[in-house]
VOPAGU-2260 file (C-alpha; in pm, 1 decimal, decimal comma):
REM VOPAGU-2260
SITE   aa  ch    i         X         Y         Z
SITE  MET   A    0    5315,0   22196,2    4450,6
SITE  THR   A    1    5633,8   22223,5    4678,0
SITE  LEU   A    2    5966,7   22254,1    4509,9
SITE  GLU   A    3    6244,2   22075,0    4707,4
SITE  TYR   A    4    6595,4   22171,1    4672,6
SITE  GLU   A    5    6899,0   22069,3    4900,2
SITE  TYR   A    6    7157,8   22343,5    4942,8
SITE  PRO   A    7    7474,9   22197,1    4836,8
SITE  PHE   A    8    7635,9   22397,9    5065,1
SITE  ALA   A    9    7421,5   22373,8    5376,8
SITE  ASP   A   10    7696,8   22285,1    5593,4
SITE  LEU   A   11    7854,9   22612,4    5558,6
SITE  THR   A   12    7662,5   22739,2    5865,5
SITE  LEU   A   13    7971,7   22788,4    6086,4
SITE  ALA   A   14    8188,8   22953,2    5826,0
SITE  ALA   A   15    7881,0   23185,8    5729,5
SITE  ALA   A   16    7826,1   23259,8    6109,9
SITE  ASN   A   17    8209,7   23348,7    6145,5
SITE  GLU   A   18    8177,9   23576,5    5843,6
SITE  VAL   A   19    7872,4   23742,7    5981,0
SITE  ALA   A   20    8019,2   23792,1    6322,6
SITE  ILE   A   21    8320,9   23959,2    6166,3
SITE  VAL   A   22    8136,3   24179,2    5939,5
SITE  VAL   A   23    7905,6   24297,3    6219,5
SITE  THR   A   24    8159,9   24329,3    6483,0
SITE  LYS   A   25    8391,9   24523,2    6241,0
SITE  SER   A   26    8109,8   24754,6    6133,9
SITE  ARG   A   27    8003,2   24836,8    6476,5
SITE  LEU   A   28    8356,8   24910,7    6586,5
SITE  ARG   A   29    8415,1   25127,5    6274,8
SITE  HIS   A   30    8089,6   25308,0    6250,6
SITE  SER   A   31    7892,9   25300,9    6566,3
SITE  TRP   A   32    8189,5   25345,1    6796,8
SITE  LEU   A   33    8481,5   25502,9    6637,3
SITE  GLU   A   34    8304,2   25721,2    6362,9
SITE  ASN   A   35    8002,7   25809,8    6558,9
SITE  GLN   A   36    8142,6   25851,3    6908,2
SITE  ILE   A   37    8489,3   25972,7    6867,0
SITE  LEU   A   38    8611,0   26078,9    6524,9
SITE  ASN   A   39    8282,5   26264,9    6423,6
SITE  ARG   A   40    8313,5   26480,0    6767,8
SITE  ASP   A   41    8438,0   26830,8    6788,6
SITE  PRO   A   42    8712,4   26860,7    7069,9
SITE  VAL   A   43    8624,0   27202,1    7138,8
SITE  TYR   A   44    8259,4   27081,2    7209,3
SITE  VAL   A   45    8397,0   26800,2    7429,8
SITE  ALA   A   46    8630,5   27036,9    7619,4
SITE  GLN   A   47    8327,3   27274,0    7688,2
SITE  ARG   A   48    8096,3   26962,2    7829,6
SITE  HIS   A   49    8399,0   26890,1    8062,5
SITE  ARG   A   50    8326,9   27190,6    8285,2
SITE  GLU   A   51    7938,8   27207,6    8270,7
SITE  SER   A   52    7684,4   26979,4    8417,0
SITE  SER   A   53    7480,2   26830,3    8197,0
SITE  SER   A   54    7298,0   26492,5    8074,6
SITE  ALA   A   55    7539,9   26510,3    7765,6
SITE  ARG   A   56    7832,1   26520,9    8021,3
SITE  ASP   A   57    7659,8   26264,1    8211,2
SITE  ALA   A   58    7626,4   26021,5    7910,2
SITE  PHE   A   59    7965,7   26087,1    7787,8
SITE  GLU   A   60    8102,8   26007,7    8113,1
SITE  GLU   A   61    7944,5   25668,2    8117,9
SITE  LYS   A   62    8118,3   25561,2    7797,3
SITE  ILE   A   63    8460,5   25684,4    7889,7
SITE  GLN   A   64    8470,9   25530,4    8266,4
SITE  PRO   A   65    8653,0   25205,1    8336,9
SITE  GLY   A   66    8426,7   24936,3    8254,7
SITE  GLY   A   67    8192,7   25174,7    8024,8
SITE  GLU   A   68    8111,8   25156,7    7674,1
SITE  PHE   A   69    8434,5   25254,4    7512,3
SITE  ASP   A   70    8614,8   24994,7    7766,4
SITE  ARG   A   71    8380,7   24707,0    7627,9
SITE  ALA   A   72    8444,1   24823,1    7258,8
SITE  LEU   A   73    8783,5   24781,7    7305,5
SITE  ASP   A   74    8736,0   24413,1    7476,1
SITE  ASP   A   75    8531,5   24336,1    7164,4
SITE  ALA   A   76    8825,3   24484,2    6911,7
SITE  ARG   A   77    9078,6   24252,2    7122,6
SITE  GLU   A   78    8831,4   23960,0    7066,3
SITE  LEU   A   79    8803,9   24038,3    6699,6
SITE  CYS   A   80    9184,4   24072,4    6687,1
SITE  ALA   A   81    9219,9   23731,5    6833,5
SITE  ARG   A   82    9001,7   23553,4    6605,1
SITE  VAL   A   83    9041,3   23724,1    6271,3
SITE  VAL   A   84    9303,9   23508,8    6129,4
SITE  ASP   A   85    9110,8   23177,2    6191,3
SITE  ALA   A   86    8773,0   23322,9    6115,2
SITE  CYS   A   87    8902,8   23441,2    5780,8
SITE  SER   A   88    9081,2   23124,8    5691,0
SITE  PRO   A   89    8967,8   22936,8    5387,0
SITE  THR   A   90    9054,8   22590,8    5575,2
SITE  GLN   A   91    8712,3   22585,6    5757,4
SITE  LEU   A   92    8549,0   22540,1    5435,7
SITE  VAL   A   93    8721,6   22199,9    5404,6
SITE  ASN   A   94    8515,0   22046,7    5696,9
SITE  SER   A   95    8198,7   22161,5    5514,3
SITE  ARG   A   96    8008,9   21970,2    5240,4
SITE  PRO   A   97    8091,5   21868,2    4964,5
SITE  LEU   A   98    8466,9   21869,4    5086,2
SITE  ALA   A   99    8380,7   21715,9    5414,5
SITE  GLU   A  100    8290,5   21406,9    5222,5
SITE  LEU   A  101    8677,7   21347,8    5119,6
SITE  PRO   A  102    8882,4   21108,6    5324,1
SITE  GLU   A  103    9023,1   21255,2    5632,9
SITE  ARG   A  104    9407,2   21254,3    5522,4
SITE  THR   A  105    9297,0   21437,7    5191,6
SITE  ARG   A  106    9113,1   21721,0    5397,9
SITE  HIS   A  107    9396,8   21750,8    5626,1
SITE  ALA   A  108    9640,8   21782,7    5316,0
SITE  ILE   A  109    9423,9   22048,3    5159,6
SITE  CYS   A  110    9374,5   22232,5    5502,3
SITE  GLY   A  111    9771,7   22242,5    5519,0
SITE  LEU   A  112    9810,6   22350,7    5168,5
SITE  LEU   A  113    9530,0   22627,0    5191,8
SITE  GLU   A  114    9650,1   22745,7    5533,8
SITE  ALA   A  115   10001,4   22789,8    5396,7
SITE  ILE   A  116    9893,8   23010,1    5084,1
SITE  TYR   A  117    9628,4   23185,3    5295,7
SITE  LEU   A  118    9906,6   23288,3    5550,6
SITE  ARG   A  119   10179,6   23370,1    5256,4
SITE  GLU   A  120    9961,9   23556,6    5000,4
SITE  CYS   A  121    9695,0   23741,5    5215,2
SITE  SER   A  122    9923,9   23908,3    5472,1
SITE  ILE   A  123    9666,0   23866,4    5747,2
SITE  THR   A  124    9933,4   23815,9    6031,2
SITE  GLU   A  125   10049,2   24154,0    5951,0
SITE  VAL   A  126    9738,2   24300,0    5955,7
SITE  ARG   A  127    9646,1   24131,8    6279,7
SITE  SER   A  128    9998,6   24286,3    6424,2
SITE  GLN   A  129    9880,7   24623,4    6307,3
SITE  PHE   A  130    9530,4   24585,9    6460,4
SITE  THR   A  131    9686,0   24479,3    6791,1
SITE  ALA   A  132    9929,7   24795,1    6784,1
SITE  ALA   A  133    9642,6   25020,5    6709,6
SITE  ILE   A  134    9431,1   24858,5    6975,3
SITE  GLU   A  135    9700,9   24949,9    7227,0
SITE  CYS   A  136    9778,0   25279,8    7112,7
SITE  PHE   A  137    9397,1   25372,8    7148,4
SITE  SER   A  138    9378,8   25220,0    7503,8
SITE  GLY   A  139    9657,6   25431,5    7601,3
SITE  ALA   A  140    9517,2   25743,8    7472,3
SITE  LEU   A  141    9183,2   25651,6    7616,4
SITE  CYS   A  142    9377,6   25617,9    7957,3
SITE  ASP   A  143    9557,2   25948,4    7904,6
SITE  PHE   A  144    9207,1   26106,6    7803,7
SITE  SER   A  145    9009,8   25975,9    8111,5
SITE  GLY   A  146    9308,3   26103,3    8342,3
SITE  ALA   A  147    9277,2   26449,8    8198,8
SITE  TRP   A  148    8890,5   26438,4    8222,5
SITE  TYR   A  149    8881,3   26303,9    8572,8
SITE  ARG   A  150    9149,6   26486,8    8727,1
SITE  GLU   A  151    9071,6   26691,4    9024,5
SITE  PRO   A  152    9073,3   26996,8    9036,8
SITE  LEU   A  153    8939,8   27034,4    8688,7
SITE  VAL   A  154    9212,1   27074,0    8432,9
SITE  ASP   A  155    9210,8   27367,8    8171,7
SITE  PRO   A  156    8974,1   27282,4    7887,5
SITE  VAL   A  157    9268,3   27310,2    7665,1
SITE  VAL   A  158    9410,6   27005,9    7841,8
SITE  VAL   A  159    9098,8   26820,6    7758,6
SITE  ASN   A  160    9094,2   26933,2    7407,8
SITE  VAL   A  161    9440,5   26815,9    7344,6
SITE  ALA   A  162    9369,3   26483,3    7505,3
SITE  PHE   A  163    9086,4   26428,2    7307,4
SITE  VAL   A  164    9264,9   26497,5    6990,9
SITE  ARG   A  165    9518,5   26248,3    7047,1
SITE  LEU   A  166    9234,3   26007,0    7138,0
SITE  GLN   A  167    9098,9   26083,6    6786,8
SITE  ARG   A  168    9423,4   26044,3    6610,4
SITE  ALA   A  169    9458,0   25671,4    6777,2
SITE  GLY   A  170    9089,1   25643,3    6679,3
SITE  ALA   A  171    9172,5   25714,4    6340,8
SITE  ASP   A  172    9455,3   25471,3    6311,4
SITE  LEU   A  173    9250,3   25191,1    6452,7
SITE  HIS   A  174    8952,2   25303,3    6203,9
SITE  GLY   A  175    9178,4   25244,7    5916,8
SITE  VAL   A  176    9315,2   24906,2    6036,9
SITE  LEU   A  177    8982,1   24778,1    6063,6
SITE  GLY   A  178    8902,5   24886,7    5712,8
SITE  ARG   A  179    9186,8   24669,4    5631,4
SITE  LEU   A  180    9063,7   24367,8    5799,8
SITE  PRO   A  181    8883,8   24101,2    5559,0
SITE  GLY   A  182    8498,3   24116,0    5563,9
SITE  GLY   A  183    8498,9   23720,6    5584,2
SITE  ILE   A  184    8703,3   23414,5    5438,9
SITE  ILE   A  185    8949,7   23486,0    5222,7
SITE  LEU   A  186    9006,6   23264,6    4919,2
SITE  PRO   A  187    9367,2   23290,6    4780,0
């Protein structure tokens, strides 16, 4: 005996995909990148790796070099920042079943009302502004750290240590803002 059940919200795949993309990207940036690669690193250890030739140093340099893992993560953060307001908007639900069956004028009116309430009550544009500022602050700190790391002749380990501590502070700010981003569609 086969039971067939038509899921009443089967058209929510786009909205669900947006939510999954936000959660996955946010988690990867916060945990896999910021926490594991920057915030949990000991600045003294990083400074010590700077002066020695090792596979740990080579692996770290691959991450911090232009176009490396850290730059790609910043690109992902910028993309998330650009998409977060629309991706978390409840208006995308209006074009999914069962609301998609409403007349277009009605759906348009609902979207306008939902969007106004969403933007007013959820402070999502303010969080996006904070996110943008944190990304750019981190980007500048990464540039400063990379400059200290790659400077010839090699700089004193204290300079690398201080630059990495600044990078960690900027990373902590970015980590905090990422934590304030919604995890999906916000229903006001």
